[in-house]
C-alpha positions in Angstrom: -73.9 -28.9 60.1 -73.6 -30.6 56.7 -72.0 -34.0 55.9 -69.1 -32.1 54.4 -68.6 -30.2 57.7 -68.6 -33.6 59.6 -65.7 -34.7 57.4 -63.9 -31.4 58.2 -64.2 -32.1 61.9 -62.0 -35.2 61.7 -58.7 -33.3 61.6 -59.7 -30.9 64.5 -60.6 -34.0 66.6 -57.2 -35.5 65.9 -55.4 -32.3 66.7 -57.4 -31.9 70.0 -56.6 -35.4 71.2 -53.0 -35.0 70.2 -52.7 -31.7 72.0 -54.2 -33.2 75.2 -51.4 -35.6 75.5 -53.7 -38.4 76.7 -57.2 -39.8 76.4 -59.9 -37.2 75.9 -63.6 -37.6 76.9 -66.2 -36.9 74.2 -67.7 -34.2 76.3 -64.4 -32.3 76.4 -64.1 -32.7 72.6 -67.3 -30.7 72.0 -65.9 -27.5 73.5 -62.3 -27.9 72.5 -63.1 -28.7 68.8 -65.6 -25.8 68.7 -62.9 -23.4 69.9 -60.4 -24.9 67.4 -62.6 -24.4 64.4 -64.2 -21.2 65.5 -67.8 -22.4 66.0 -69.9 -19.7 67.5 -72.1 -20.1 70.6 -75.3 -20.0 68.5 -74.1 -23.0 66.3 -72.6 -24.7 69.4 -75.9 -24.8 71.2 -78.4 -25.0 68.3 -80.9 -27.9 68.6 -83.3 -29.2 66.0 -85.5 -32.2 65.3 -83.9 -35.0 63.3 -86.1 -37.3 61.3 -89.8 -37.7 62.4 -89.2 -38.8 66.0 -90.1 -35.5 67.5 -86.9 -35.5 69.5 -84.4 -32.6 69.2 -80.7 -32.9 69.1 -77.7 -30.6 69.4 -76.7 -30.6 65.7 -73.1 -29.5 66.3 -72.5 -32.3 68.9 -74.2 -34.8 66.7 -71.7 -33.8 63.9 -68.8 -34.2 66.3 -70.0 -37.7 67.2 -70.4 -38.7 63.5 -66.9 -37.3 62.8 -65.6 -39.3 65.7 -67.1 -42.5 64.3 -65.6 -41.7 60.9 -62.2 -41.3 62.5 -62.7 -44.6 64.4 -63.7 -46.5 61.2 -60.6 -45.1 59.5 -58.4 -46.4 62.3 -57.3 -43.0 63.4 -58.6 -43.0 67.0 -59.6 -45.7 69.5 -61.7 -45.8 72.6 -59.6 -46.7 75.7 -62.3 -46.4 78.4 -65.9 -45.2 78.6 -66.3 -42.2 76.4 -62.5 -41.5 76.3 -60.5 -41.5 73.0 -56.8 -41.5 72.1 -54.9 -41.5 68.8 -53.8 -44.7 67.2 -50.4 -44.9 65.5 -52.1 -44.3 62.2 -53.8 -41.2 63.6 -50.5 -39.8 64.8 -49.0 -40.4 61.3 -51.9 -38.6 59.7 -51.1 -35.4 61.6 -47.6 -35.5 60.1 -48.2 -36.6 56.5 -51.1 -38.0 54.5 -51.8 -41.7 55.0 -52.6 -43.7 51.9 -56.3 -44.5 51.7 -57.4 -41.6 54.0 -58.8 -38.3 52.6 -59.8 -35.5 54.9 -61.5 -32.1 54.1 -59.4 -29.4 55.6 -61.5 -26.4 54.6 -64.1 -25.2 52.1 -64.8 -21.9 50.5 -67.8 -20.5 48.6 -66.7 -22.4 45.4 -64.1 -24.9 46.5 -62.8 -27.6 48.8 -59.3 -28.5 49.9 -58.6 -32.2 50.5 -55.8 -33.6 52.6 -54.6 -36.9 51.2 -52.8 -38.6 48.3 -54.0 -37.6 44.9 -54.5 -41.2 44.0 -57.1 -41.4 46.8 -58.6 -38.0 46.5 -59.7 -38.6 42.9 -61.9 -41.4 44.1 -64.0 -38.7 46.0 -64.8 -36.9 42.7 -67.8 -37.8 40.6 -67.2 -39.2 37.1 -68.0 -36.7 34.2 -67.9 -33.7 36.6 -64.6 -32.0 36.0 -64.1 -29.5 33.2 -60.4 -28.9 33.7 -57.6 -30.8 35.5 -54.8 -28.4 35.9 -51.7 -29.3 37.9 -48.0 -28.9 38.3 -46.9 -32.2 39.8 -43.6 -32.7 41.5 -40.9 -33.0 38.9 -38.6 -36.1 38.7 -35.6 -34.3 40.2 -32.2 -35.8 40.8 -32.1 -34.3 44.3 -35.2 -34.7 46.4 -37.0 -31.5 47.3 -38.9 -30.8 50.6 -42.3 -31.1 48.9 -41.5 -34.6 47.7 -40.7 -36.0 44.3 -40.1 -39.3 42.5 -36.8 -40.2 40.9 -36.6 -39.8 37.1 -36.4 -43.5 36.3 -39.6 -44.2 38.3 -41.5 -41.1 37.3 -43.4 -42.2 34.3 -45.0 -45.3 35.9 -45.8 -43.2 39.0 -47.5 -40.6 36.9 -49.5 -43.0 34.9 -50.8 -44.5 38.1 -51.7 -41.1 39.3 -53.5 -40.1 36.1 -55.3 -43.3 35.2 -58.6 -42.2 36.6 -58.5 -38.7 35.2 -60.1 -39.2 31.8 -63.4 -40.6 33.3 -63.6 -37.7 35.8 -63.7 -35.2 32.9 -66.9 -33.9 31.2 -67.4 -34.7 27.6 -65.6 -31.5 26.7 -63.0 -31.5 29.5 -59.2 -31.0 29.3 -56.0 -31.7 31.2 -53.2 -29.2 31.5 -49.8 -30.3 32.9 -46.8 -28.1 33.8 -43.6 -30.2 33.5 -40.1 -28.8 33.8 -37.0 -30.0 32.1 -34.8 -32.4 34.1 -31.1 -32.9 33.7 -29.4 -36.3 33.6 -27.2 -37.1 36.5 -23.5 -36.3 36.0 -23.7 -34.9 32.4 -25.0 -31.7 30.8 -27.8 -33.4 28.8 -31.6 -33.4 29.3 -33.9 -36.3 30.2 -36.5 -37.2 27.6 -39.0 -38.1 30.3 -41.5 -35.6 29.0 -41.6 -37.1 25.6 -41.8 -40.6 27.0 -44.6 -39.6 29.3 -46.6 -37.9 26.6 -46.4 -41.0 24.4 -47.6 -43.2 27.3 -50.4 -40.8 28.1 -51.6 -41.0 24.5 -51.0 -44.7 24.1 -52.1 -46.0 27.5 -54.8 -43.4 28.6 -56.1 -42.4 25.2 -55.3 -38.7 25.5 -54.7 -36.3 22.6 -52.1 -33.5 22.6 -54.1 -30.3 21.9 -51.3 -27.8 22.3 -47.8 -27.3 23.6 -47.1 -24.1 25.6 -43.8 -22.7 26.9 -43.8 -20.8 30.2 -41.0 -18.3 30.3 -39.9 -17.5 33.9 -37.3 -14.8 33.8 -36.6 -15.1 37.5 -35.3 -18.7 37.2 -32.1 -19.4 38.9 -29.1 -20.4 36.8 -29.2 -24.1 37.3 -27.8 -26.7 37.3 -24.9 -24.6 38.7 -22.3 -27.2 37.6 -23.0 -26.6 33.9 -24.3 -23.0 33.9 -22.2 -21.0 36.4 -19.2 -23.3 37.2 -18.2 -24.8 33.9 -20.2 -22.3 31.9 -21.1 -24.7 29.1 -24.9 -24.1 29.2 -27.1 -21.1 29.4 -29.8 -20.5 32.1 -32.8 -22.6 31.3 -35.8 -20.3 31.9 -38.6 -22.3 30.1 -41.0 -24.8 31.5 -43.3 -26.9 29.4 -47.0 -26.8 29.7 -49.1 -29.4 27.8 -52.8 -29.2 27.0 -54.3 -32.7 26.6 -57.8 -34.2 26.3 -59.4 -37.6 25.7 -61.8 -35.8 23.3 -61.4 -34.6 19.8 -63.1 -31.3 20.4 -62.6 -30.2 24.1 -64.2 -26.9 25.0 -62.0 -23.8 24.4 -62.7 -20.1 23.7 -59.7 -17.9 22.8 -61.9 -14.9 23.0 -61.7 -15.2 26.8 -57.9 -14.7 26.8 -57.4 -11.9 24.2 -54.6 -9.5 24.8 -54.9 -5.7 24.4 -54.0 -4.5 20.9 -50.6 -2.9 20.4 -50.3 0.7 19.3 -49.5 -0.3 15.8 -52.5 -2.6 15.6 -54.7 0.2 16.9 -53.3 2.5 14.2 -54.0 -0.3 11.6 -57.6 -0.6 12.8 -58.1 3.2 12.6 -56.8 3.1 9.0 -59.4 0.5 8.1 -56.9 -2.4 7.9 -54.1 -3.4 5.6 -53.7 -2.3 1.9 -53.8 -5.1 -0.7 -50.3 -6.5 -1.0 -48.2 -9.6 -1.8 -45.8 -10.5 1.0 -42.3 -11.9 0.1 -43.4 -15.2 1.9 -46.1 -15.6 -0.8 -49.0 -14.6 1.6 -51.5 -12.3 -0.1 -53.1 -9.6 1.9 -56.6 -8.5 0.9 -57.7 -4.9 1.0 -58.8 -4.2 4.5 -57.2 -7.3 6.0 -56.9 -7.1 9.8 -59.4 -4.2 9.9 -62.0 -5.8 12.2 -61.8 -4.9 15.8 -62.3 -8.2 17.7 -61.6 -6.8 21.1 -58.0 -7.8 21.3 -55.4 -10.0 19.7 -55.2 -13.8 20.0 -52.3 -14.7 22.3 -49.6 -17.1 21.3 -48.5 -20.2 23.2 -45.7 -18.5 25.2 -46.6 -17.4 28.7 -44.2 -14.9 30.3 -44.6 -14.8 34.1 -41.9 -14.3 36.7 -42.1 -16.5 39.8 -41.0 -13.6 42.1 -43.9 -13.5 44.6 -42.3 -12.3 47.9 -44.7 -10.3 50.0 -48.2 -11.6 49.2 -51.0 -12.0 51.8 -50.3 -15.7 51.6 -46.6 -15.4 52.4 -47.1 -12.9 55.2 -49.7 -15.0 56.9 -47.6 -18.2 56.7 -44.7 -16.4 58.3 -46.9 -14.8 60.9 -48.2 -18.3 61.9 -45.0 -20.2 61.6 -46.2 -22.2 58.6 -43.7 -23.1 55.9 -44.2 -21.3 52.5 -44.5 -23.7 49.6 -41.2 -23.4 47.7 -42.7 -24.0 44.2 -45.6 -21.7 43.5 -47.4 -20.8 40.3 -47.6 -17.2 39.3 -51.3 -16.5 38.9 -51.1 -15.7 35.2 -50.2 -19.3 34.3 -53.4 -21.1 35.7 -55.5 -18.0 34.9 -54.8 -18.4 31.1 -56.0 -22.0 31.1 -59.0 -21.5 33.4 -60.2 -18.7 31.2 -59.5 -20.5 28.0 -60.9 -24.0 28.9 -63.7 -23.4 31.3 -66.8 -21.3 31.9 -68.2 -19.8 35.1 -69.5 -22.6 37.4 -67.3 -25.3 35.8 -65.2 -27.5 38.1 -61.4 -27.2 38.1 -59.4 -29.9 39.8 -55.7 -29.7 40.9 -54.5 -33.1 42.1 -51.2 -31.8 43.4 -52.5 -28.6 45.0 -49.3 -27.3 46.7 -50.2 -23.8 48.0 -53.5 -23.9 46.1 -52.8 -21.1 43.7 -55.0 -22.8 41.1 -57.8 -22.9 43.5 -57.4 -19.3 44.4 -57.5 -18.3 40.7 -60.6 -20.5 40.1 -62.3 -18.9 43.1 -61.7 -15.4 41.8 -63.0 -16.3 38.3 -66.2 -17.9 39.6 -65.3 -21.5 38.9 -65.8 -24.3 41.4 -62.6 -26.0 42.4 -61.2 -29.1 44.2 -57.5 -29.4 45.3 -55.8 -32.2 47.0 -52.4 -32.1 48.8 -50.5 -34.6 50.9 -48.6 -32.1 53.0 -50.9 -30.8 55.8 -48.8 -27.7 56.5 -49.0 -26.5 53.0 -52.8 -26.8 53.2 -52.9 -24.9 56.5 -50.9 -22.1 54.9 -53.0 -22.2 51.7 -56.1 -21.4 53.8 -54.9 -17.8 54.1 -55.5 -17.4 50.3 -59.2 -17.5 50.9 -61.0 -14.9 53.1 -64.1 -17.0 53.5 -62.5 -20.4 54.2 -64.4 -22.5 56.8 
């Protein structure tokens, strides 16, 4: 059992003690935690020498004891009598929602790790200069609070700056940050908040970031909201765009648009077959040389509009959540949004970090593309559901 697995055992220990309804002896924890996390009998009973003492130990039980001590040091459990343990108030709260200052590994995959905790704490567990791409869709500063949590608009900018202050030093020398931020309406009137513009200025002025590109994500399945102005008074149209900003603390972050080329249109294929354009002067003043656009580059360079409907309704993730009685995250990325940026801004083996992981769609995309990934989320139920996105999660 590795050190990472020891950290993963903290949550099963808390759940086991909580389920017992009273103090649990360490000996009982061994078997109950093994059953909870699916440890096979071969691992459960394996013994090996530790150090140069010549003495052998049960490695699984040793990991449980280390995890137990970790939980004790974090104030999550306490010993009430010889070799018996119970949850503290802090431990009980941790099972319901993330406690500031505590970060627990919920599961790992071949390429990634899912962390349970506040993003401000989780980032401290990531090495400096190790992340190639931070890609996230943080909670928006909504007027009405959503079940997944959000900050009021007037507090949002300071909250976000506190969240992101450590991000630049976590990036590699060619790393990038991609933020998905939706429009927010002002309370009581049909006008938009300028929080995005204010936040961008602060990110540049306070954190030293540079704005590399603006994208628009067109979601045709967006609901006609706010209903007061769109469907009741009918003074606004349905807002179907969300903003995506690519930033970096570096002048020349890594990017390769050859990794996101689109298939050529039929007209472009015909142009290639004809050897390109004929020499011509366009009305705009642009001069086309003979044979212009005649080289086959494998596809066309995409523009900065991403069209992707958020209509996922019967995926493996959703079916598994419903089957196990776990709430489905209400605000999920369509895969094509993170996929564009993972392909454009990273290479295989690079690290992608999503501080506000949600249902871990970014992690799923990174896993499929051979990138390493880290995601943090403060809602335990969302992480338990996200586990079903990964066949090899442990």
